[in-house]
N, CA, C and O atoms as a Tinker XYZ file with bonds, in Angstrom:
   388  protein
     1  N     20.235000  127.025000  129.433000    73     2
     2  CA    20.636000  128.141000  130.419000    64     1     3
     3  C     21.453000  126.771000  130.888000    63     2     4     5
     4  O     22.610000  127.145000  130.696000    81     3
     5  N     21.541000  125.529000  131.344000    73     3     6
     6  CA    21.840000  125.032000  132.164000    64     5     7
     7  C     23.731000  124.677000  132.012000    63     6     8     9
     8  O     24.522000  124.223000  132.839000    81     7
     9  N     23.922000  125.140000  130.539000    73     7    10
    10  CA    25.329000  124.803000  130.285000    64     9    11
    11  C     25.730000  125.952000  130.976000    63    10    12    13
    12  O     26.401000  125.883000  132.006000    81    11
    13  N     25.239000  127.353000  130.306000    73    11    14
    14  CA    25.536000  128.759000  130.907000    64    13    15
    15  C     25.504000  128.591000  132.319000    63    14    16    17
    16  O     26.191000  129.469000  132.840000    81    15
    17  N     25.070000  127.947000  133.022000    73    15    18
    18  CA    25.146000  128.392000  134.542000    64    17    19
    19  C     26.116000  127.557000  135.019000    63    18    20    21
    20  O     26.657000  128.012000  136.027000    81    19
    21  N     26.492000  126.595000  134.688000    73    19    22
    22  CA    27.430000  125.789000  134.673000    64    21    23
    23  C     28.808000  126.069000  134.484000    63    22    24    25
    24  O     29.909000  125.633000  134.818000    81    23
    25  N     28.416000  126.760000  133.971000    73    23    26
    26  CA    30.010000  128.069000  133.446000    64    25    27
    27  C     30.410000  129.243000  134.057000    63    26    28    29
    28  O     31.368000  129.992000  133.861000    81    27
    29  N     29.319000  129.257000  134.976000    73    27    30
    30  CA    29.089000  130.408000  135.642000    64    29    31
    31  C     28.719000  131.681000  135.016000    63    30    32    33
    32  O     29.270000  132.732000  135.345000    81    31
    33  N     27.732000  131.614000  134.053000    73    31    34
    34  CA    27.339000  132.856000  133.521000    64    33    35
    35  C     25.778000  132.604000  133.729000    63    34    36    37
    36  O     25.087000  131.585000  133.737000    81    35
    37  N     25.540000  133.837000  133.879000    73    35    38
    38  CA    23.947000  133.930000  134.316000    64    37    39
    39  C     23.117000  134.277000  132.888000    63    38    40    41
    40  O     23.485000  134.895000  131.889000    81    39
    41  N     22.032000  133.717000  133.169000    73    39    42
    42  CA    20.707000  134.280000  132.222000    64    41    43
    43  C     20.811000  135.247000  131.777000    63    42    44    45
    44  O     20.763000  135.250000  130.547000    81    43
    45  N     21.012000  136.625000  132.495000    73    43    46
    46  CA    20.861000  138.039000  131.769000    64    45    47
    47  C     21.545000  137.810000  130.704000    63    46    48    49
    48  O     21.153000  137.764000  129.538000    81    47
    49  N     23.339000  137.561000  131.447000    73    47    50
    50  CA    24.441000  137.751000  130.548000    64    49    51
    51  C     24.337000  137.165000  129.293000    63    50    52    53
    52  O     24.957000  137.634000  128.338000    81    51
    53  N     23.348000  135.821000  129.153000    73    51    54
    54  CA    23.266000  135.170000  127.685000    64    53    55
    55  C     22.304000  135.583000  127.056000    63    54    56    57
    56  O     22.273000  135.277000  125.864000    81    55
    57  N     21.509000  136.174000  127.450000    73    55    58
    58  CA    20.292000  136.977000  126.765000    64    57    59
    59  C     20.722000  137.815000  126.305000    63    58    60    61
    60  O     20.312000  138.048000  125.168000    81    59
    61  N     21.967000  138.919000  126.990000    73    59    62
    62  CA    22.605000  140.169000  126.384000    64    61    63
    63  C     23.242000  139.711000  125.233000    63    62    64    65
    64  O     23.097000  140.341000  124.185000    81    63
    65  N     24.187000  138.325000  125.291000    73    63    66
    66  CA    24.933000  138.470000  123.803000    64    65    67
    67  C     24.159000  137.833000  122.930000    63    66    68    69
    68  O     24.566000  137.633000  121.786000    81    67
    69  N     22.868000  137.401000  123.364000    73    67    70
    70  CA    21.850000  136.810000  122.185000    64    69    71
    71  C     21.398000  137.930000  121.427000    63    70    72    73
    72  O     21.294000  137.885000  120.201000    81    71
    73  N     21.057000  139.188000  122.290000    73    71    74
    74  CA    20.504000  140.531000  122.024000    64    73    75
    75  C     21.534000  141.289000  121.101000    63    74    76    77
    76  O     21.355000  142.123000  120.213000    81    75
    77  N     22.790000  140.654000  121.670000    73    75    78
    78  CA    23.705000  142.140000  120.537000    64    77    79
    79  C     23.825000  141.348000  119.149000    63    78    80    81
    80  O     23.879000  141.900000  118.050000    81    79
    81  N     23.871000  139.381000  119.472000    73    79    82
    82  CA    24.089000  139.241000  118.306000    64    81    83
    83  C     23.147000  139.271000  117.331000    63    82    84    85
    84  O     23.384000  139.368000  116.127000    81    83
    85  N     22.041000  139.185000  117.860000    73    83    86
    86  CA    20.935000  139.370000  116.946000    64    85    87
    87  C     20.805000  141.063000  116.048000    63    86    88    89
    88  O     20.461000  141.183000  114.872000    81    87
    89  N     21.159000  142.139000  116.930000    73    87    90
    90  CA    21.174000  143.589000  116.251000    64    89    91
    91  C     22.505000  143.657000  115.706000    63    90    92    93
    92  O     22.596000  144.563000  114.878000    81    91
    93  N     23.590000  142.994000  115.889000    73    91    94
    94  CA    24.990000  143.661000  115.389000    64    93    95
    95  C     25.825000  142.112000  114.607000    63    94    96    97
    96  O     26.825000  142.155000  113.890000    81    95
    97  N     25.142000  140.989000  114.970000    73    95    98
    98  CA    25.787000  139.947000  114.541000    64    97    99
    99  C     27.064000  139.518000  115.064000    63    98   100   101
   100  O     27.154000  139.874000  116.239000    81    99
   101  N     28.298000  138.769000  114.584000    73    99   102
   102  CA    28.621000  138.425000  115.338000    64   101   103
   103  C     30.041000  139.052000  116.023000    63   102   104   105
   104  O     30.711000  138.556000  116.928000    81   103
   105  N     30.300000  140.490000  115.176000    73   103   106
   106  CA    31.158000  141.555000  115.034000    64   105   107
   107  C     30.643000  142.454000  116.609000    63   106   108   109
   108  O     31.435000  143.111000  117.284000    81   107
   109  N     29.416000  142.305000  116.881000    73   107   110
   110  CA    29.042000  142.924000  118.427000    64   109   111
   111  C     29.311000  141.954000  119.436000    63   110   112   113
   112  O     29.183000  142.245000  120.625000    81   111
   113  N     29.685000  140.789000  119.044000    73   111   114
   114  CA    30.257000  140.243000  120.533000    64   113   115
   115  C     32.097000  140.001000  120.748000    63   114   116   117
   116  O     32.688000  139.097000  121.341000    81   115
   117  N     32.515000  140.922000  120.178000    73   115   118
   118  CA    34.144000  141.087000  119.827000    64   117   119
   119  C     33.674000  141.403000  121.288000    63   118   120   121
   120  O     32.599000  141.845000  121.693000    81   119
   121  N     35.088000  140.952000  122.112000    73   119   122
   122  CA    35.480000  142.072000  123.529000    64   121   123
   123  C     35.399000  143.427000  123.295000    63   122   124   125
   124  O     35.978000  143.830000  122.286000    81   123
   125  N     35.022000  143.949000  123.744000    73   123   126
   126  CA    35.290000  145.708000  123.867000    64   125   127
   127  C     36.501000  145.692000  125.022000    63   126   128   129
   128  O     36.751000  144.844000  125.878000    81   127
   129  N     37.260000  147.167000  124.658000    73   127   130
   130  CA    38.158000  147.609000  125.722000    64   129   131
   131  C     38.319000  147.958000  126.973000    63   130   132   133
   132  O     39.058000  148.928000  126.808000    81   131
   133  N     38.166000  147.875000  128.103000    73   131   134
   134  CA    38.103000  147.985000  128.917000    64   133   135
   135  C     38.695000  149.581000  129.383000    63   134   136   137
   136  O     39.859000  149.975000  129.304000    81   135
   137  N     37.707000  150.203000  129.798000    73   135   138
   138  CA    38.039000  152.084000  129.635000    64   137   139
   139  C     38.942000  151.954000  131.256000    63   138   140   141
   140  O     38.999000  151.132000  132.170000    81   139
   141  N     39.547000  153.279000  130.937000    73   139   142
   142  CA    40.990000  153.468000  131.957000    64   141   143
   143  C     42.252000  153.102000  131.223000    63   142   144   145
   144  O     42.344000  152.547000  130.127000    81   143
   145  N     43.320000  153.564000  132.122000    73   143   146
   146  CA    44.648000  153.561000  131.573000    64   145   147
   147  C     45.091000  152.014000  131.407000    63   146   148   149
   148  O     44.725000  151.275000  132.321000    81   147
   149  N     45.741000  151.504000  130.481000    73   147   150
   150  CA    45.742000  150.215000  130.227000    64   149   151
   151  C     47.296000  149.753000  131.355000    63   150   152   153
   152  O     48.466000  150.135000  131.384000    81   151
   153  N     46.576000  148.882000  132.050000    73   151   154
   154  CA    47.638000  148.119000  133.126000    64   153   155
   155  C     48.868000  147.433000  132.182000    63   154   156   157
   156  O     48.538000  147.199000  131.020000    81   155
   157  N     49.918000  147.172000  132.477000    73   155   158
   158  CA    50.848000  146.326000  132.059000    64   157   159
   159  C     50.967000  145.305000  132.298000    63   158   160   161
   160  O     50.752000  144.887000  133.436000    81   159
   161  N     51.329000  144.586000  131.371000    73   159   162
   162  CA    50.895000  142.693000  131.892000    64   161   163
   163  C     51.685000  142.282000  133.172000    63   162   164   165
   164  O     52.656000  143.032000  133.276000    81   163
   165  N     51.645000  141.588000  133.944000    73   163   166
   166  CA    51.992000  140.897000  135.063000    64   165   167
   167  C     53.046000  139.844000  134.742000    63   166   168   169
   168  O     53.921000  139.500000  135.537000    81   167
   169  N     52.870000  139.298000  133.346000    73   167   170
   170  CA    53.642000  138.413000  133.382000    64   169   171
   171  C     54.360000  138.302000  131.905000    63   170   172   173
   172  O     53.530000  137.916000  131.081000    81   171
   173  N     55.550000  138.509000  131.376000    73   171   174
   174  CA    56.015000  138.583000  130.437000    64   173   175
   175  C     55.796000  137.497000  129.504000    63   174   176   177
   176  O     55.446000  136.369000  129.852000    81   175
   177  N     56.064000  137.953000  128.015000    73   175   178
   178  CA    55.594000  136.813000  126.613000    64   177   179
   179  C     56.122000  135.608000  127.511000    63   178   180   181
   180  O     55.329000  134.808000  128.008000    81   179
   181  N     57.842000  135.494000  127.740000    73   179   182
   182  CA    58.249000  133.971000  128.578000    64   181   183
   183  C     57.446000  133.174000  129.373000    63   182   184   185
   184  O     57.366000  131.946000  129.380000    81   183
   185  N     56.824000  134.041000  130.081000    73   183   186
   186  CA    55.946000  133.490000  131.494000    64   185   187
   187  C     55.229000  133.099000  130.988000    63   186   188   189
   188  O     55.139000  131.872000  130.956000    81   187
   189  N     54.292000  133.920000  130.293000    73   187   190
   190  CA    53.111000  133.306000  129.732000    64   189   191
   191  C     53.001000  131.916000  128.977000    63   190   192   193
   192  O     52.261000  130.975000  129.262000    81   191
   193  N     54.059000  132.032000  127.784000    73   191   194
   194  CA    54.746000  130.554000  127.203000    64   193   195
   195  C     54.905000  129.588000  128.358000    63   194   196   197
   196  O     54.318000  128.505000  128.380000    81   195
   197  N     55.685000  129.993000  129.282000    73   195   198
   198  CA    56.415000  128.408000  129.854000    64   197   199
   199  C     54.766000  127.858000  130.848000    63   198   200   201
   200  O     54.364000  126.706000  131.009000    81   199
   201  N     54.079000  129.273000  131.396000    73   199   202
   202  CA    52.757000  128.547000  131.778000    64   201   203
   203  C     52.021000  127.656000  130.844000    63   202   204   205
   204  O     51.797000  126.487000  131.158000    81   203
   205  N     51.616000  128.183000  129.651000    73   203   206
   206  CA    50.962000  127.620000  128.507000    64   205   207
   207  C     51.729000  126.371000  128.515000    63   206   208   209
   208  O     50.975000  125.692000  129.212000    81   207
   209  N     52.369000  125.868000  128.322000    73   207   210
   210  CA    53.279000  124.721000  127.923000    64   209   211
   211  C     53.455000  123.879000  129.244000    63   210   212   213
   212  O     53.717000  122.720000  128.924000    81   211
   213  N     53.415000  124.008000  130.362000    73   211   214
   214  CA    53.348000  123.901000  131.495000    64   213   215
   215  C     51.883000  122.606000  131.659000    63   214   216   217
   216  O     51.811000  121.392000  131.847000    81   215
   217  N     50.863000  123.793000  131.446000    73   215   218
   218  CA    49.284000  123.503000  131.335000    64   217   219
   219  C     49.315000  121.794000  130.253000    63   218   220   221
   220  O     49.223000  120.590000  130.493000    81   219
   221  N     49.485000  122.606000  129.139000    73   219   222
   222  CA    49.728000  121.474000  127.950000    64   221   223
   223  C     50.133000  120.442000  128.220000    63   222   224   225
   224  O     49.328000  119.511000  128.178000    81   223
   225  N     51.237000  120.225000  128.525000    73   223   226
   226  CA    52.172000  118.952000  128.800000    64   225   227
   227  C     52.516000  118.430000  129.887000    63   226   228   229
   228  O     53.344000  117.520000  129.935000    81   227
   229  N     51.819000  119.024000  131.125000    73   227   230
   230  CA    52.292000  118.263000  132.736000    64   229   231
   231  C     50.753000  118.396000  133.362000    63   230   232   233
   232  O     49.861000  119.103000  132.894000    81   231
   233  N     50.685000  117.750000  134.249000    73   231   234
   234  CA    49.351000  117.314000  135.021000    64   233   235
   235  C     49.948000  118.107000  136.730000    63   234   236   237
   236  O     51.096000  118.045000  137.168000    81   235
   237  N     48.827000  118.751000  137.351000    73   235   238
   238  CA    49.182000  119.305000  138.318000    64   237   239
   239  C     49.990000  118.267000  139.342000    63   238   240   241
   240  O     50.890000  118.555000  140.130000    81   239
   241  N     49.354000  116.905000  139.068000    73   239   242
   242  CA    50.362000  116.268000  140.287000    64   241   243
   243  C     51.720000  116.298000  139.686000    63   242   244   245
   244  O     52.347000  115.583000  140.468000    81   243
   245  N     52.374000  116.604000  138.973000    73   243   246
   246  CA    54.042000  116.799000  138.475000    64   245   247
   247  C     54.316000  117.789000  139.234000    63   246   248   249
   248  O     55.470000  118.009000  139.603000    81   247
   249  N     53.340000  118.498000  139.562000    73   247   250
   250  CA    54.127000  119.831000  140.276000    64   249   251
   251  C     53.611000  120.124000  141.698000    63   250   252   253
   252  O     53.471000  121.231000  142.218000    81   251
   253  N     53.284000  118.550000  142.380000    73   251   254
   254  CA    53.010000  118.634000  143.826000    64   253   255
   255  C     51.501000  119.073000  144.128000    63   254   256   257
   256  O     50.999000  118.853000  145.230000    81   255
   257  N     50.898000  119.620000  143.233000    73   255   258
   258  CA    49.284000  119.840000  143.624000    64   257   259
   259  C     48.901000  118.427000  144.001000    63   258   260   261
   260  O     49.635000  117.463000  143.782000    81   259
   261  N     47.398000  118.334000  144.733000    73   259   262
   262  CA    47.112000  117.173000  145.218000    64   261   263
   263  C     45.636000  116.898000  144.243000    63   262   264   265
   264  O     44.659000  116.410000  144.811000    81   263
   265  N     45.583000  117.166000  143.101000    73   263   266
   266  CA    44.707000  117.505000  141.976000    64   265   267
   267  C     45.119000  117.107000  140.625000    63   266   268   269
   268  O     45.919000  117.849000  140.056000    81   267
   269  N     44.790000  116.280000  140.148000    73   267   270
   270  CA    45.287000  115.531000  138.503000    64   269   271
   271  C     44.594000  116.423000  137.087000    63   270   272   273
   272  O     44.623000  116.005000  135.929000    81   271
   273  N     43.974000  117.764000  137.559000    73   271   274
   274  CA    43.237000  118.236000  136.414000    64   273   275
   275  C     43.447000  119.864000  137.001000    63   274   276   277
   276  O     43.418000  120.393000  138.112000    81   275
   277  N     43.695000  120.366000  135.461000    73   275   278
   278  CA    44.238000  121.709000  135.787000    64   277   279
   279  C     43.252000  122.616000  135.943000    63   278   280   281
   280  O     42.474000  122.340000  135.030000    81   279
   281  N     42.636000  123.884000  136.774000    73   279   282
   282  CA    42.156000  124.305000  137.273000    64   281   283
   283  C     42.230000  125.821000  137.004000    63   282   284   285
   284  O     43.404000  126.007000  136.684000    81   283
   285  N     41.717000  126.747000  136.978000    73   283   286
   286  CA    42.198000  128.593000  137.293000    64   285   287
   287  C     43.071000  128.801000  138.883000    63   286   288   289
   288  O     44.067000  129.480000  139.136000    81   287
   289  N     42.309000  127.996000  139.692000    73   287   290
   290  CA    42.704000  128.205000  140.818000    64   289   291
   291  C     44.546000  127.730000  141.165000    63   290   292   293
   292  O     45.469000  128.338000  141.706000    81   291
   293  N     44.397000  126.105000  140.416000    73   291   294
   294  CA    45.961000  125.555000  140.637000    64   293   295
   295  C     46.527000  126.601000  139.636000    63   294   296   297
   296  O     47.316000  127.324000  140.245000    81   295
   297  N     46.402000  127.005000  138.126000    73   295   298
   298  CA    47.231000  127.613000  137.655000    64   297   299
   299  C     47.640000  129.063000  138.007000    63   298   300   301
   300  O     48.769000  129.500000  137.782000    81   299
   301  N     46.745000  129.705000  138.517000    73   299   302
   302  CA    47.276000  130.936000  139.671000    64   301   303
   303  C     47.917000  130.431000  140.469000    63   302   304   305
   304  O     49.090000  130.758000  140.287000    81   303
   305  N     47.775000  129.595000  141.534000    73   303   306
   306  CA    49.099000  129.006000  142.526000    64   305   307
   307  C     50.400000  128.826000  141.637000    63   306   308   309
   308  O     51.439000  129.469000  141.787000    81   307
   309  N     50.184000  127.902000  140.741000    73   307   310
   310  CA    51.748000  127.624000  140.086000    64   309   311
   311  C     52.258000  128.958000  139.566000    63   310   312   313
   312  O     53.486000  129.035000  139.590000    81   311
   313  N     51.524000  130.192000  139.032000    73   311   314
   314  CA    51.943000  131.604000  139.160000    64   313   315
   315  C     52.814000  131.928000  140.015000    63   314   316   317
   316  O     54.020000  132.146000  139.896000    81   315
   317  N     51.824000  131.956000  141.277000    73   315   318
   318  CA    52.675000  132.509000  142.278000    64   317   319
   319  C     53.554000  131.466000  143.275000    63   318   320   321
   320  O     53.896000  131.797000  144.411000    81   319
   321  N     53.808000  130.401000  142.788000    73   319   322
   322  CA    55.009000  129.553000  142.931000    64   321   323
   323  C     56.147000  130.195000  142.588000    63   322   324   325
   324  O     57.096000  130.640000  143.233000    81   323
   325  N     55.765000  130.141000  141.057000    73   323   326
   326  CA    57.236000  129.860000  140.452000    64   325   327
   327  C     57.815000  131.546000  139.500000    63   326   328   329
   328  O     58.857000  131.876000  138.934000    81   327
   329  N     56.362000  132.285000  139.781000    73   327   330
   330  CA    57.060000  133.717000  139.094000    64   329   331
   331  C     56.847000  134.223000  140.564000    63   330   332   333
   332  O     57.805000  134.949000  140.831000    81   331
   333  N     56.088000  134.149000  141.499000    73   331   334
   334  CA    56.088000  135.563000  142.716000    64   333   335
   335  C     54.789000  136.214000  142.612000    63   334   336   337
   336  O     54.350000  136.735000  143.637000    81   335
   337  N     53.930000  136.285000  141.267000    73   335   338
   338  CA    52.963000  137.095000  140.805000    64   337   339
   339  C     52.162000  136.599000  141.337000    63   338   340   341
   340  O     52.022000  135.379000  141.422000    81   339
   341  N     51.213000  137.723000  141.980000    73   339   342
   342  CA    49.900000  137.290000  142.476000    64   341   343
   343  C     48.499000  137.567000  141.567000    63   342   344   345
   344  O     48.180000  138.756000  141.557000    81   343
   345  N     47.675000  136.729000  140.859000    73   343   346
   346  CA    46.727000  137.549000  139.879000    64   345   347
   347  C     45.504000  137.482000  140.520000    63   346   348   349
   348  O     45.373000  136.841000  141.562000    81   347
   349  N     44.342000  138.252000  139.849000    73   347   350
   350  CA    43.345000  137.799000  140.338000    64   349   351
   351  C     42.127000  137.158000  139.930000    63   350   352   353
   352  O     41.918000  136.940000  138.736000    81   351
   353  N     41.378000  136.867000  140.745000    73   351   354
   354  CA    40.697000  135.713000  139.889000    64   353   355
   355  C     39.277000  136.465000  139.462000    63   354   356   357
   356  O     38.543000  137.009000  140.286000    81   355
   357  N     39.005000  136.403000  137.981000    73   355   358
   358  CA    37.971000  136.575000  137.593000    64   357   359
   359  C     36.609000  136.080000  137.563000    63   358   360   361
   360  O     35.956000  136.113000  136.520000    81   359
   361  N     36.121000  135.599000  138.705000    73   359   362
   362  CA    35.284000  134.391000  138.258000    64   361   363
   363  C     33.842000  134.495000  137.225000    63   362   364   365
   364  O     33.257000  133.656000  136.541000    81   363
   365  N     33.631000  135.825000  137.471000    73   363   366
   366  CA    32.654000  135.715000  136.362000    64   365   367
   367  C     33.029000  135.823000  134.457000    63   366   368   369
   368  O     32.192000  135.791000  133.556000    81   367
   369  N     34.322000  135.933000  134.341000    73   367   370
   370  CA    34.610000  135.794000  132.932000    64   369   371
   371  C     35.516000  134.416000  132.596000    63   370   372   373
   372  O     36.135000  134.410000  131.532000    81   371
   373  N     35.588000  133.463000  133.321000    73   371   374
   374  CA    36.190000  131.953000  133.607000    64   373   375
   375  C     37.658000  132.558000  133.469000    63   374   376   377
   376  O     38.269000  131.969000  132.577000    81   375
   377  N     38.469000  133.640000  134.134000    73   375   378
   378  CA    39.781000  133.711000  133.513000    64   377   379
   379  C     40.154000  134.419000  134.497000    63   378   380   381
   380  O     39.408000  134.994000  135.290000    81   379
   381  N     41.878000  134.410000  134.497000    73   379   382
   382  CA    42.982000  135.344000  135.645000    64   381   383
   383  C     43.210000  136.386000  135.096000    63   382   384   385
   384  O     43.446000  136.367000  133.888000    81   383
   385  N     43.208000  137.601000  135.813000    73   383   386
   386  CA    44.145000  138.702000  135.255000    64   385   387
   387  C     44.960000  139.278000  136.191000    63   386   388
   388  O     45.747000  140.166000  135.861000    81   387
């Protein structure tokens, strides 16, 4: 549980995933579509590729950030600075939307 907690996942989520896996195997763990009208992507394919390249090849220090390791917060700030696009922070999923 310590690993799950350090990644921001609750014990309930871990037990739910375990139950789902035991009942349906790996296929039961595949992400399900979020209901409702699909949202258009906020970044183009080219913009996403640019962000991925920067995160792989550069450090935050090279982009005038005061920290040397990329975090979701820094990546979100980089996107705001470069493209003027604000993304939501999804703490429970470890992702930005």
